N, C-alpha and C positions, 0 to 999 in steps of 0.2 A: 552521479550515478543515474541510471534509469531504471524505472520500475519495469517489472515484466508483468504487463497486464493482465494477459491471460494466465498467468500463475497465480496471481492475487484472486482472479475470479473463479478460478477452480477451487483453490482453498476457502473461499467465502462459500462456495456451492457445497463443499464438504462439509463444512461447519454450519450449514444452513444460516447464513449470515446475511442481513441485508447491508446495504452501504450504511444507514444510520446505525444497525448495530455494530459494526465495525468500527465506525467513526468514534462511538461511545467507548466502545473497548478498548480503544487506543489514546482516547482523551484527546480527539483531532474533531476541529469543528465538522459537522456535517457537510456545510456548503463547500469547505476546503477540501475534504474527502471527494466529494463529486468531481471537484476541480481536478484533482490529481489524477483520479481514475479516468478521467476525459482526457487528460492530458495537456490540460489548458495550463497548469502550474508546473515549474520546475519543482522535483522533488530533492529536499535536502538529506543529507545522510541520516541527520538526527530522527528525521520523520519516517525514513524507510525502516530505521531502528524500531521506531513506535509501531510501525505497521506489523514487522515481522514479529514483534512480541505480542501484540493483539491477536495475531493469525497463529501464534506458537510454533513459527519456524525460524530457520536460518535465514539470514538478510541475503545470501546469495541464491535463495530459492526464489526469490520475490524480485530480485534487483540484479543488475549487471554494471560494470564499470563504463562510464560514457568514455569511449576513447578520443571523442573530438574536444573532450575539455582540456 
């Protein structure tokens, strides 16, 4: 799966969350969260689920299937 970075940033803005606050809310290391958002790391379905839960949204709002996999 690929993250929809724009959707995540919009949801963070709506909730007035920093990357650090989102990482804490999701139980994800801050440095790892930064790598995910800057697309330096491949995102696992489990991590996408944690981010969606932290943002209070559905997975498909922030991710899309990676058809190249």
